[in-house]
C-alpha positions in Angstrom: 69.2 22.9 -10.5 67.6 23.9 -7.3 68.7 26.5 -4.7 68.8 23.8 -1.4 67.9 25.5 1.8 68.6 24.9 5.9 66.9 27.0 7.9 68.6 28.0 12.1 66.9 28.8 14.8 68.7 31.2 17.3 67.9 30.2 21.4 65.8 33.0 21.8 63.0 31.1 19.1 62.6 35.2 18.0 64.6 34.4 14.9 65.6 31.7 12.0 69.1 31.7 9.6 68.4 30.9 5.8 72.3 28.8 5.5 72.1 28.4 2.1 70.0 31.9 0.2 72.4 33.3 -2.5 70.9 36.2 -2.7 67.7 37.7 -1.5 64.8 35.9 -1.4 60.8 36.3 -1.1 60.0 34.7 2.1 56.1 34.0 3.3 55.5 32.6 6.7 51.7 31.1 6.7 50.0 29.3 9.6 48.7 25.4 9.3 44.9 27.3 8.1 47.2 28.5 5.3 47.0 32.6 5.8 49.6 34.6 5.0 51.1 36.3 7.9 54.5 37.6 6.6 55.7 38.3 3.6 59.5 40.0 3.9 62.6 40.1 1.2 65.1 38.0 3.2 68.8 38.2 2.8 69.5 35.6 6.0 67.5 36.4 8.8 64.2 36.6 9.6 62.6 38.2 12.6 60.2 35.9 14.1 59.1 38.0 17.6 55.9 39.0 16.0 54.4 35.2 15.6 53.4 33.0 18.4 53.9 29.7 19.3 52.9 27.0 17.2 53.8 25.1 13.6 54.6 27.4 10.6 55.0 26.4 7.0 57.9 28.6 5.6 57.7 29.9 1.4 61.1 30.6 0.5 60.8 32.9 -3.6 58.9 29.9 -6.0 60.8 26.9 -4.3 60.8 25.0 -1.6 58.5 25.4 1.5 60.2 24.2 4.9 58.1 23.7 8.9 59.4 25.4 11.3 58.4 25.2 14.7 58.2 28.0 16.9 58.2 27.1 21.3 
C-alpha cells in the first residue's frame, strides 16, 4: 500500500511540513521546467526560504509528487 502524504505550509511561506512521513524520505523540489532545485532527506519539515515565489513540484521518495505554490 502506498504512503499518503499531506503538506502544510507555514504562514511565513518559508517551510513546508509533511504530515504522514513515518520515516525520513528523500524530497526533491523541481521547477516547472523539470530542473531539480533542492534535494534533501526530510523527516518532517522542509526549509524553502531559498526559493523564489512560484509553482514547484515536490517529489517524495520514489512515489508521490505534490504541487506547491510559494507566494
